[in-house]
Every structure is written in C-alpha cells, then in structure tokens.
Gaussian input, Z-matrix of N, CA and C with variables (Angstrom, degrees):
# hf/3-21g

backbone

0 1
 N
 C     1     B1
 C     2     B2     1     A1
 N     3     B3     2     A2     1     D1
 C     4     B4     3     A3     2     D2
 C     5     B5     4     A4     3     D3
 N     6     B6     5     A5     4     D4
 C     7     B7     6     A6     5     D5
 C     8     B8     7     A7     6     D6
 N     9     B9     8     A8     7     D7
 C    10    B10     9     A9     8     D8
 C    11    B11    10    A10     9     D9
 N    12    B12    11    A11    10    D10
 C    13    B13    12    A12    11    D11
 C    14    B14    13    A13    12    D12
 N    15    B15    14    A14    13    D13
 C    16    B16    15    A15    14    D14
 C    17    B17    16    A16    15    D15
 N    18    B18    17    A17    16    D16
 C    19    B19    18    A18    17    D17
 C    20    B20    19    A19    18    D18
 N    21    B21    20    A20    19    D19
 C    22    B22    21    A21    20    D20
 C    23    B23    22    A22    21    D21
 N    24    B24    23    A23    22    D22
 C    25    B25    24    A24    23    D23
 C    26    B26    25    A25    24    D24
 N    27    B27    26    A26    25    D25
 C    28    B28    27    A27    26    D26
 C    29    B29    28    A28    27    D27
 N    30    B30    29    A29    28    D28
 C    31    B31    30    A30    29    D29
 C    32    B32    31    A31    30    D30
 N    33    B33    32    A32    31    D31
 C    34    B34    33    A33    32    D32
 C    35    B35    34    A34    33    D33
 N    36    B36    35    A35    34    D34
 C    37    B37    36    A36    35    D35
 C    38    B38    37    A37    36    D36
 N    39    B39    38    A38    37    D37
 C    40    B40    39    A39    38    D38
 C    41    B41    40    A40    39    D39
 N    42    B42    41    A41    40    D40
 C    43    B43    42    A42    41    D41
 C    44    B44    43    A43    42    D42
 N    45    B45    44    A44    43    D43
 C    46    B46    45    A45    44    D44
 C    47    B47    46    A46    45    D45
 N    48    B48    47    A47    46    D46
 C    49    B49    48    A48    47    D47
 C    50    B50    49    A49    48    D48
 N    51    B51    50    A50    49    D49
 C    52    B52    51    A51    50    D50
 C    53    B53    52    A52    51    D51
 N    54    B54    53    A53    52    D52
 C    55    B55    54    A54    53    D53
 C    56    B56    55    A55    54    D54
 N    57    B57    56    A56    55    D55
 C    58    B58    57    A57    56    D56
 C    59    B59    58    A58    57    D57
 N    60    B60    59    A59    58    D58
 C    61    B61    60    A60    59    D59
 C    62    B62    61    A61    60    D60
 N    63    B63    62    A62    61    D61
 C    64    B64    63    A63    62    D62
 C    65    B65    64    A64    63    D63
 N    66    B66    65    A65    64    D64
 C    67    B67    66    A66    65    D65
 C    68    B68    67    A67    66    D66
 N    69    B69    68    A68    67    D67
 C    70    B70    69    A69    68    D68
 C    71    B71    70    A70    69    D69
 N    72    B72    71    A71    70    D70
 C    73    B73    72    A72    71    D71
 C    74    B74    73    A73    72    D72
 N    75    B75    74    A74    73    D73
 C    76    B76    75    A75    74    D74
 C    77    B77    76    A76    75    D75
 N    78    B78    77    A77    76    D76
 C    79    B79    78    A78    77    D77
 C    80    B80    79    A79    78    D78
 N    81    B81    80    A80    79    D79
 C    82    B82    81    A81    80    D80
 C    83    B83    82    A82    81    D81
 N    84    B84    83    A83    82    D82
 C    85    B85    84    A84    83    D83
 C    86    B86    85    A85    84    D84
 N    87    B87    86    A86    85    D85
 C    88    B88    87    A87    86    D86
 C    89    B89    88    A88    87    D87
 N    90    B90    89    A89    88    D88
 C    91    B91    90    A90    89    D89
 C    92    B92    91    A91    90    D90
 N    93    B93    92    A92    91    D91
 C    94    B94    93    A93    92    D92
 C    95    B95    94    A94    93    D93
 N    96    B96    95    A95    94    D94
 C    97    B97    96    A96    95    D95
 C    98    B98    97    A97    96    D96
 N    99    B99    98    A98    97    D97
 C   100   B100    99    A99    98    D98
 C   101   B101   100   A100    99    D99
 N   102   B102   101   A101   100   D100
 C   103   B103   102   A102   101   D101
 C   104   B104   103   A103   102   D102
 N   105   B105   104   A104   103   D103
 C   106   B106   105   A105   104   D104
 C   107   B107   106   A106   105   D105
 N   108   B108   107   A107   106   D106
 C   109   B109   108   A108   107   D107
 C   110   B110   109   A109   108   D108
 N   111   B111   110   A110   109   D109
 C   112   B112   111   A111   110   D110
 C   113   B113   112   A112   111   D111
 N   114   B114   113   A113   112   D112
 C   115   B115   114   A114   113   D113
 C   116   B116   115   A115   114   D114
 N   117   B117   116   A116   115   D115
 C   118   B118   117   A117   116   D116
 C   119   B119   118   A118   117   D117
 N   120   B120   119   A119   118   D118
 C   121   B121   120   A120   119   D119
 C   122   B122   121   A121   120   D120
 N   123   B123   122   A122   121   D121
 C   124   B124   123   A123   122   D122
 C   125   B125   124   A124   123   D123
 N   126   B126   125   A125   124   D124
 C   127   B127   126   A126   125   D125
 C   128   B128   127   A127   126   D126
 N   129   B129   128   A128   127   D127
 C   130   B130   129   A129   128   D128
 C   131   B131   130   A130   129   D129
 N   132   B132   131   A131   130   D130
 C   133   B133   132   A132   131   D131
 C   134   B134   133   A133   132   D132
 N   135   B135   134   A134   133   D133
 C   136   B136   135   A135   134   D134
 C   137   B137   136   A136   135   D135
 N   138   B138   137   A137   136   D136
 C   139   B139   138   A138   137   D137
 C   140   B140   139   A139   138   D138
 N   141   B141   140   A140   139   D139
 C   142   B142   141   A141   140   D140
 C   143   B143   142   A142   141   D141
 N   144   B144   143   A143   142   D142
 C   145   B145   144   A144   143   D143
 C   146   B146   145   A145   144   D144
 N   147   B147   146   A146   145   D145
 C   148   B148   147   A147   146   D146
 C   149   B149   148   A148   147   D147
 N   150   B150   149   A149   148   D148
 C   151   B151   150   A150   149   D149
 C   152   B152   151   A151   150   D150
 N   153   B153   152   A152   151   D151
 C   154   B154   153   A153   152   D152
 C   155   B155   154   A154   153   D153
 N   156   B156   155   A155   154   D154
 C   157   B157   156   A156   155   D155
 C   158   B158   157   A157   156   D156
 N   159   B159   158   A158   157   D157
 C   160   B160   159   A159   158   D158
 C   161   B161   160   A160   159   D159
 N   162   B162   161   A161   160   D160
 C   163   B163   162   A162   161   D161
 C   164   B164   163   A163   162   D162
 N   165   B165   164   A164   163   D163
 C   166   B166   165   A165   164   D164
 C   167   B167   166   A166   165   D165
 N   168   B168   167   A167   166   D166
 C   169   B169   168   A168   167   D167
 C   170   B170   169   A169   168   D168
 N   171   B171   170   A170   169   D169
 C   172   B172   171   A171   170   D170
 C   173   B173   172   A172   171   D171
 N   174   B174   173   A173   172   D172
 C   175   B175   174   A174   173   D173
 C   176   B176   175   A175   174   D174
 N   177   B177   176   A176   175   D175
 C   178   B178   177   A177   176   D176
 C   179   B179   178   A178   177   D177
 N   180   B180   179   A179   178   D178
 C   181   B181   180   A180   179   D179
 C   182   B182   181   A181   180   D180
 N   183   B183   182   A182   181   D181
 C   184   B184   183   A183   182   D182
 C   185   B185   184   A184   183   D183
 N   186   B186   185   A185   184   D184
 C   187   B187   186   A186   185   D185
 C   188   B188   187   A187   186   D186
 N   189   B189   188   A188   187   D187
 C   190   B190   189   A189   188   D188
 C   191   B191   190   A190   189   D189
 N   192   B192   191   A191   190   D190
 C   193   B193   192   A192   191   D191
 C   194   B194   193   A193   192   D192
 N   195   B195   194   A194   193   D193
 C   196   B196   195   A195   194   D194
 C   197   B197   196   A196   195   D195
 N   198   B198   197   A197   196   D196
 C   199   B199   198   A198   197   D197
 C   200   B200   199   A199   198   D198
 N   201   B201   200   A200   199   D199
 C   202   B202   201   A201   200   D200
 C   203   B203   202   A202   201   D201
 N   204   B204   203   A203   202   D202
 C   205   B205   204   A204   203   D203
 C   206   B206   205   A205   204   D204
 N   207   B207   206   A206   205   D205
 C   208   B208   207   A207   206   D206
 C   209   B209   208   A208   207   D207
 N   210   B210   209   A209   208   D208
 C   211   B211   210   A210   209   D209
 C   212   B212   211   A211   210   D210
 N   213   B213   212   A212   211   D211
 C   214   B214   213   A213   212   D212
 C   215   B215   214   A214   213   D213
 N   216   B216   215   A215   214   D214
 C   217   B217   216   A216   215   D215
 C   218   B218   217   A217   216   D216
 N   219   B219   218   A218   217   D217
 C   220   B220   219   A219   218   D218
 C   221   B221   220   A220   219   D219
 N   222   B222   221   A221   220   D220
 C   223   B223   222   A222   221   D221
 C   224   B224   223   A223   222   D222
 N   225   B225   224   A224   223   D223
 C   226   B226   225   A225   224   D224
 C   227   B227   226   A226   225   D225
 N   228   B228   227   A227   226   D226
 C   229   B229   228   A228   227   D227
 C   230   B230   229   A229   228   D228
 N   231   B231   230   A230   229   D229
 C   232   B232   231   A231   230   D230
 C   233   B233   232   A232   231   D231
 N   234   B234   233   A233   232   D232
 C   235   B235   234   A234   233   D233
 C   236   B236   235   A235   234   D234
 N   237   B237   236   A236   235   D235
 C   238   B238   237   A237   236   D236
 C   239   B239   238   A238   237   D237
 N   240   B240   239   A239   238   D238
 C   241   B241   240   A240   239   D239
 C   242   B242   241   A241   240   D240
 N   243   B243   242   A242   241   D241
 C   244   B244   243   A243   242   D242
 C   245   B245   244   A244   243   D243
 N   246   B246   245   A245   244   D244
 C   247   B247   246   A246   245   D245
 C   248   B248   247   A247   246   D246
 N   249   B249   248   A248   247   D247
 C   250   B250   249   A249   248   D248
 C   251   B251   250   A250   249   D249
 N   252   B252   251   A251   250   D250
 C   253   B253   252   A252   251   D251
 C   254   B254   253   A253   252   D252

   B1=1.4655
   B2=1.5519
   B3=1.2732
   B4=1.4459
   B5=1.5238
   B6=1.3194
   B7=1.4606
   B8=1.5207
   B9=1.3531
   B10=1.4500
   B11=1.5147
   B12=1.3491
   B13=1.4792
   B14=1.5214
   B15=1.3410
   B16=1.4600
   B17=1.5163
   B18=1.3579
   B19=1.4644
   B20=1.5118
   B21=1.3311
   B22=1.4805
   B23=1.5270
   B24=1.3093
   B25=1.4643
   B26=1.5440
   B27=1.3255
   B28=1.4727
   B29=1.5081
   B30=1.3146
   B31=1.4554
   B32=1.5284
   B33=1.3378
   B34=1.4468
   B35=1.5295
   B36=1.3242
   B37=1.4605
   B38=1.5165
   B39=1.3478
   B40=1.4552
   B41=1.5138
   B42=1.3082
   B43=1.4509
   B44=1.4911
   B45=1.3508
   B46=1.4820
   B47=1.5336
   B48=1.3256
   B49=1.4591
   B50=1.5324
   B51=1.3292
   B52=1.4566
   B53=1.5293
   B54=1.3115
   B55=1.4575
   B56=1.5200
   B57=1.3333
   B58=1.4394
   B59=1.5131
   B60=1.3115
   B61=1.4753
   B62=1.5012
   B63=1.3013
   B64=1.4696
   B65=1.5071
   B66=1.3247
   B67=1.4652
   B68=1.5288
   B69=1.3165
   B70=1.4794
   B71=1.5091
   B72=1.3214
   B73=1.4577
   B74=1.5287
   B75=1.3350
   B76=1.4400
   B77=1.5022
   B78=1.2982
   B79=1.4783
   B80=1.5355
   B81=1.3112
   B82=1.4618
   B83=1.4958
   B84=1.3219
   B85=1.4464
   B86=1.5268
   B87=1.3307
   B88=1.4356
   B89=1.5184
   B90=1.3335
   B91=1.4625
   B92=1.5258
   B93=1.3326
   B94=1.4578
   B95=1.5155
   B96=1.3450
   B97=1.4692
   B98=1.5130
   B99=1.3444
   B100=1.4657
   B101=1.5126
   B102=1.3736
   B103=1.4816
   B104=1.5312
   B105=1.3154
   B106=1.4414
   B107=1.5186
   B108=1.3233
   B109=1.4631
   B110=1.5383
   B111=1.3292
   B112=1.4724
   B113=1.5068
   B114=1.2942
   B115=1.4687
   B116=1.5217
   B117=1.3291
   B118=1.4854
   B119=1.5298
   B120=1.3208
   B121=1.4696
   B122=1.5129
   B123=1.3097
   B124=1.4291
   B125=1.5123
   B126=1.3297
   B127=1.4849
   B128=1.5241
   B129=1.3292
   B130=1.4572
   B131=1.5256
   B132=1.3327
   B133=1.4672
   B134=1.5320
   B135=1.3217
   B136=1.4386
   B137=1.5384
   B138=1.3180
   B139=1.4514
   B140=1.5336
   B141=1.3313
   B142=1.4648
   B143=1.5015
   B144=1.3161
   B145=1.4620
   B146=1.5199
   B147=1.2894
   B148=1.4692
   B149=1.5338
   B150=1.3390
   B151=1.4669
   B152=1.5430
   B153=1.3094
   B154=1.4423
   B155=1.5038
   B156=1.3045
   B157=1.4593
   B158=1.5629
   B159=1.2868
   B160=1.4612
   B161=1.5080
   B162=1.3566
   B163=1.4688
   B164=1.5312
   B165=1.3270
   B166=1.4599
   B167=1.5498
   B168=1.2993
   B169=1.4550
   B170=1.5186
   B171=1.3764
   B172=1.4406
   B173=1.5551
   B174=1.2997
   B175=1.4663
   B176=1.5416
   B177=1.3141
   B178=1.4644
   B179=1.5162
   B180=1.3342
   B181=1.4621
   B182=1.5388
   B183=1.3478
   B184=1.4437
   B185=1.5456
   B186=1.2994
   B187=1.4632
   B188=1.5147
   B189=1.3311
   B190=1.4350
   B191=1.5261
   B192=1.3262
   B193=1.4976
   B194=1.5175
   B195=1.3298
   B196=1.4657
   B197=1.5077
   B198=1.3267
   B199=1.4964
   B200=1.4890
   B201=1.3154
   B202=1.4714
   B203=1.5044
   B204=1.3346
   B205=1.4598
   B206=1.5028
   B207=1.3312
   B208=1.4441
   B209=1.5413
   B210=1.3073
   B211=1.4429
   B212=1.5268
   B213=1.3271
   B214=1.4534
   B215=1.5600
   B216=1.3477
   B217=1.4641
   B218=1.5389
   B219=1.3103
   B220=1.4725
   B221=1.5008
   B222=1.2983
   B223=1.4967
   B224=1.5354
   B225=1.3359
   B226=1.4600
   B227=1.5020
   B228=1.2977
   B229=1.4818
   B230=1.5216
   B231=1.3213
   B232=1.4611
   B233=1.5318
   B234=1.3170
   B235=1.4701
   B236=1.5259
   B237=1.3166
   B238=1.4729
   B239=1.4987
   B240=1.3244
   B241=1.4659
   B242=1.4979
   B243=1.2993
   B244=1.4760
   B245=1.5047
   B246=1.3463
   B247=1.4784
   B248=1.5284
   B249=1.3179
   B250=1.4596
   B251=1.5271
   B252=1.3118
   B253=1.4795
   B254=1.4843
   A1=108.48
   A2=116.01
   A3=124.54
   A4=108.56
   A5=115.40
   A6=121.91
   A7=108.08
   A8=117.38
   A9=120.00
   A10=113.24
   A11=118.44
   A12=121.47
   A13=110.59
   A14=114.70
   A15=120.34
   A16=110.36
   A17=116.63
   A18=121.09
   A19=109.68
   A20=118.29
   A21=120.67
   A22=111.26
   A23=115.95
   A24=120.04
   A25=112.11
   A26=115.66
   A27=119.20
   A28=110.03
   A29=118.37
   A30=121.31
   A31=110.05
   A32=117.47
   A33=120.44
   A34=112.14
   A35=117.01
   A36=119.64
   A37=111.84
   A38=115.63
   A39=120.46
   A40=109.82
   A41=118.34
   A42=125.15
   A43=109.86
   A44=118.79
   A45=120.58
   A46=114.18
   A47=118.06
   A48=119.83
   A49=113.47
   A50=117.41
   A51=120.16
   A52=105.22
   A53=115.45
   A54=120.17
   A55=111.85
   A56=116.87
   A57=119.87
   A58=114.44
   A59=117.18
   A60=121.17
   A61=110.77
   A62=117.06
   A63=119.36
   A64=113.51
   A65=117.27
   A66=120.79
   A67=107.39
   A68=115.63
   A69=120.75
   A70=108.54
   A71=114.61
   A72=119.61
   A73=110.47
   A74=114.40
   A75=121.81
   A76=107.74
   A77=117.29
   A78=120.96
   A79=108.01
   A80=113.72
   A81=121.77
   A82=108.80
   A83=117.29
   A84=120.15
   A85=108.43
   A86=116.31
   A87=123.79
   A88=108.20
   A89=116.69
   A90=120.44
   A91=113.58
   A92=115.84
   A93=120.05
   A94=111.36
   A95=116.31
   A96=121.29
   A97=113.16
   A98=116.43
   A99=121.91
   A100=112.31
   A101=113.14
   A102=119.04
   A103=109.48
   A104=114.94
   A105=121.53
   A106=108.75
   A107=115.87
   A108=122.76
   A109=107.18
   A110=115.60
   A111=120.27
   A112=107.85
   A113=115.17
   A114=124.23
   A115=109.05
   A116=116.09
   A117=120.19
   A118=107.07
   A119=115.81
   A120=122.08
   A121=108.38
   A122=115.43
   A123=122.94
   A124=107.85
   A125=115.56
   A126=119.34
   A127=107.47
   A128=115.59
   A129=120.35
   A130=112.29
   A131=117.60
   A132=121.23
   A133=109.21
   A134=114.82
   A135=118.66
   A136=109.42
   A137=117.17
   A138=123.50
   A139=109.11
   A140=115.05
   A141=120.42
   A142=109.61
   A143=116.20
   A144=120.98
   A145=109.23
   A146=116.21
   A147=121.03
   A148=106.58
   A149=115.98
   A150=120.10
   A151=107.08
   A152=115.92
   A153=118.77
   A154=108.96
   A155=117.05
   A156=122.24
   A157=109.48
   A158=115.02
   A159=120.74
   A160=116.37
   A161=117.95
   A162=118.82
   A163=112.98
   A164=116.49
   A165=120.98
   A166=108.66
   A167=117.21
   A168=121.68
   A169=111.68
   A170=116.69
   A171=120.71
   A172=111.09
   A173=114.94
   A174=118.82
   A175=110.76
   A176=117.46
   A177=119.92
   A178=111.90
   A179=117.63
   A180=121.16
   A181=113.45
   A182=116.32
   A183=120.49
   A184=113.11
   A185=118.40
   A186=121.02
   A187=110.93
   A188=118.12
   A189=121.73
   A190=110.75
   A191=116.49
   A192=120.27
   A193=112.40
   A194=117.79
   A195=120.33
   A196=111.13
   A197=117.33
   A198=119.38
   A199=111.58
   A200=118.44
   A201=121.99
   A202=109.20
   A203=117.41
   A204=120.50
   A205=113.03
   A206=117.79
   A207=121.36
   A208=111.64
   A209=117.01
   A210=120.76
   A211=112.22
   A212=117.55
   A213=121.63
   A214=109.64
   A215=116.39
   A216=119.42
   A217=111.03
   A218=116.60
   A219=119.30
   A220=111.56
   A221=116.66
   A222=121.22
   A223=109.70
   A224=116.88
   A225=119.66
   A226=110.84
   A227=117.07
   A228=120.86
   A229=111.35
   A230=116.27
   A231=120.91
   A232=111.42
   A233=117.47
   A234=118.75
   A235=111.99
   A236=117.78
   A237=119.43
   A238=111.44
   A239=118.32
   A240=122.21
   A241=113.77
   A242=117.41
   A243=120.81
   A244=109.91
   A245=116.89
   A246=118.12
   A247=110.66
   A248=113.80
   A249=120.43
   A250=108.75
   A251=116.63
   A252=119.85
   A253=108.93
   D1=142.65
   D2=-178.78
   D3=-80.40
   D4=141.70
   D5=173.92
   D6=-85.57
   D7=127.24
   D8=-175.50
   D9=-62.06
   D10=-32.03
   D11=176.72
   D12=-63.45
   D13=-39.43
   D14=179.77
   D15=-64.37
   D16=-41.51
   D17=-179.86
   D18=-66.77
   D19=-44.63
   D20=177.22
   D21=-57.34
   D22=-44.59
   D23=-179.36
   D24=-64.57
   D25=-36.95
   D26=177.64
   D27=-65.46
   D28=-42.70
   D29=178.48
   D30=-64.15
   D31=-40.29
   D32=177.03
   D33=-65.87
   D34=-31.74
   D35=177.96
   D36=-68.89
   D37=-32.28
   D38=178.05
   D39=-78.65
   D40=-38.68
   D41=179.77
   D42=-124.95
   D43=81.63
   D44=-176.15
   D45=-63.73
   D46=-19.78
   D47=179.48
   D48=-77.03
   D49=-11.56
   D50=176.03
   D51=-74.71
   D52=128.08
   D53=-178.04
   D54=97.35
   D55=-19.79
   D56=179.16
   D57=-105.71
   D58=-24.51
   D59=-176.43
   D60=-103.97
   D61=31.68
   D62=-179.72
   D63=84.47
   D64=-0.34
   D65=179.20
   D66=-98.37
   D67=115.97
   D68=177.39
   D69=-96.63
   D70=148.83
   D71=179.73
   D72=-125.07
   D73=145.94
   D74=173.05
   D75=-144.97
   D76=144.72
   D77=174.70
   D78=-128.91
   D79=144.82
   D80=176.68
   D81=-141.98
   D82=148.60
   D83=174.58
   D84=-91.73
   D85=126.30
   D86=178.67
   D87=-95.73
   D88=100.32
   D89=-176.06
   D90=-65.41
   D91=-28.90
   D92=178.78
   D93=-64.81
   D94=-46.10
   D95=179.96
   D96=-92.75
   D97=-6.84
   D98=179.07
   D99=56.69
   D100=43.05
   D101=178.69
   D102=-145.60
   D103=160.01
   D104=175.17
   D105=-84.05
   D106=139.29
   D107=176.26
   D108=-109.23
   D109=127.36
   D110=173.64
   D111=-105.09
   D112=128.90
   D113=-177.81
   D114=-116.85
   D115=118.40
   D116=177.77
   D117=-112.52
   D118=137.99
   D119=177.02
   D120=-127.47
   D121=136.90
   D122=173.68
   D123=-133.84
   D124=98.34
   D125=-173.33
   D126=67.43
   D127=-125.27
   D128=179.05
   D129=-89.70
   D130=-8.27
   D131=-179.72
   D132=-81.99
   D133=137.77
   D134=-177.85
   D135=-145.74
   D136=132.96
   D137=177.59
   D138=-133.13
   D139=148.61
   D140=177.64
   D141=-129.87
   D142=151.56
   D143=174.68
   D144=-142.95
   D145=150.38
   D146=173.89
   D147=-94.62
   D148=132.45
   D149=173.79
   D150=-75.44
   D151=146.61
   D152=176.19
   D153=-63.78
   D154=148.93
   D155=-177.29
   D156=-57.44
   D157=129.49
   D158=178.86
   D159=87.36
   D160=-14.89
   D161=-177.77
   D162=-63.22
   D163=-44.31
   D164=-178.69
   D165=-63.59
   D166=-44.70
   D167=-178.38
   D168=-62.37
   D169=-45.19
   D170=179.88
   D171=-61.59
   D172=-41.02
   D173=-177.77
   D174=-69.17
   D175=-44.48
   D176=-179.24
   D177=-69.67
   D178=-25.03
   D179=176.66
   D180=-87.85
   D181=6.97
   D182=175.63
   D183=75.08
   D184=16.38
   D185=-178.18
   D186=-86.60
   D187=-53.10
   D188=-178.12
   D189=-161.55
   D190=128.12
   D191=177.36
   D192=-115.13
   D193=4.90
   D194=-175.91
   D195=-61.26
   D196=-49.29
   D197=-177.66
   D198=-62.41
   D199=-44.47
   D200=179.11
   D201=-62.98
   D202=-43.64
   D203=179.75
   D204=-61.97
   D205=-41.53
   D206=178.52
   D207=-64.48
   D208=-42.91
   D209=178.89
   D210=-62.78
   D211=-41.99
   D212=-179.71
   D213=-70.26
   D214=-38.37
   D215=178.35
   D216=-62.13
   D217=-42.13
   D218=178.15
   D219=-65.36
   D220=-43.19
   D221=178.89
   D222=-62.33
   D223=-44.80
   D224=179.98
   D225=-64.39
   D226=-43.25
   D227=179.36
   D228=-60.77
   D229=-41.96
   D230=-179.87
   D231=-65.53
   D232=-42.41
   D233=-179.98
   D234=-71.95
   D235=-28.97
   D236=177.44
   D237=-72.34
   D238=-26.55
   D239=179.06
   D240=-84.58
   D241=-11.01
   D242=-179.84
   D243=-67.78
   D244=136.90
   D245=178.80
   D246=-68.28
   D247=144.59
   D248=178.77
   D249=-65.32
   D250=145.39
   D251=179.67
   D252=-100.30

C-alpha cells in the first residue's frame, strides 16, 4: 500500500508550485472505489479527481509518471480557471 505522504511529495516534486501558490493538496485512498483521490484547493475553490488505477503505484515505483502528471495538470488548470468567490 502506498503512503499518502509519499504520494503528496511525489506530486509536489512534479509540480513544485502546488502548495506554494495558494494551491493546497491532499490525497486519500478511497477503498470503495479502490483509487487514490487528489484534492486541490485554491482559496474557497476545491476540485477532486480520482487517479486511474495503478497510476500512483507506477509513478512511485519509478515506472511511469506521465498519466499521473497529466491528471494533476488538468486538475490544477481547472482550479486556476475557477472564478474567485
């Protein structure tokens, strides 16, 4: 099983501006869906996405981080485009 802190740090290593530009990150494992959920917050705006099965494991094992990176980039782009509340 993946450690959530390790996954957060991996995402921050790919996107160092997450956590520094007002965008907070949290990850949790959803046992019901058997997938990792990435939660990004920017002020009052918040979006979540499920990582595809196996993407987190492949990335943390040094096999492939492209899929995880694309998913996080899309999520970050969406939250940055959300109007401020």
